[in-house]
N, C-alpha and C positions, 0 to 999 in steps of 0.2 A: 827345312834346313837353312834357308836364307834368314828366317827370323832369329835363330839362334846366333848366328854371326852378327846380326845387327844389334842384338841385345848385349853381346860381349863388347862390341865397339863402343856402344853408348855407355856402358858401365866403365870401360877404360877411359873414355874421355871425361866422364863426370868425376872419377876418382883422380885423374891427372889434374883437372882444374881445381878441385878441393885441395889436392896436396899442394899445388903451387901457391894458392892464396894463404893456406895455413903456414907453409914454409915462409913466406913473406912476413906474416904477422909474427912468426917465431923470431925471425931475424930482427924485427922492430922491438922486440922485447917482451912479448906476450908469451910468457913461459907456460902458460896453462894449455897452450896449443900443441905442446909436445906429444901428448898422446894421440891427438888427432893426426898429426904428421906420421907418427909410427904406425897407426892403424891403416891410413890410407897407403903408406908404403907397402905394407903387408898385402893389402888388397890389390894394388898394381902388380906386385910380384906373383900373386896367385892367378890373376887373369892372364899375365903374360906366359906363365908356365902352362896354363891350360891351353892357350892358343898355340904354344909351341909343341905341345904333346898331341894335338889332334891334327890329323891329316884329312883334308877335304878332297875328295876325288870328284873332278869336274869333267 
């Protein structure tokens, strides 16, 4: 059970960092990163909805 939570946290951190840097480059004028920003935003949304939907009993 612990590995699943760790994997979700790692995926969330990785997607967040990738989203942040892609958003910075998008604001700098790199329009081609628009799709990467949108995809990372959807990934973060899915991970957060997964974490919110699962209840861990300890």
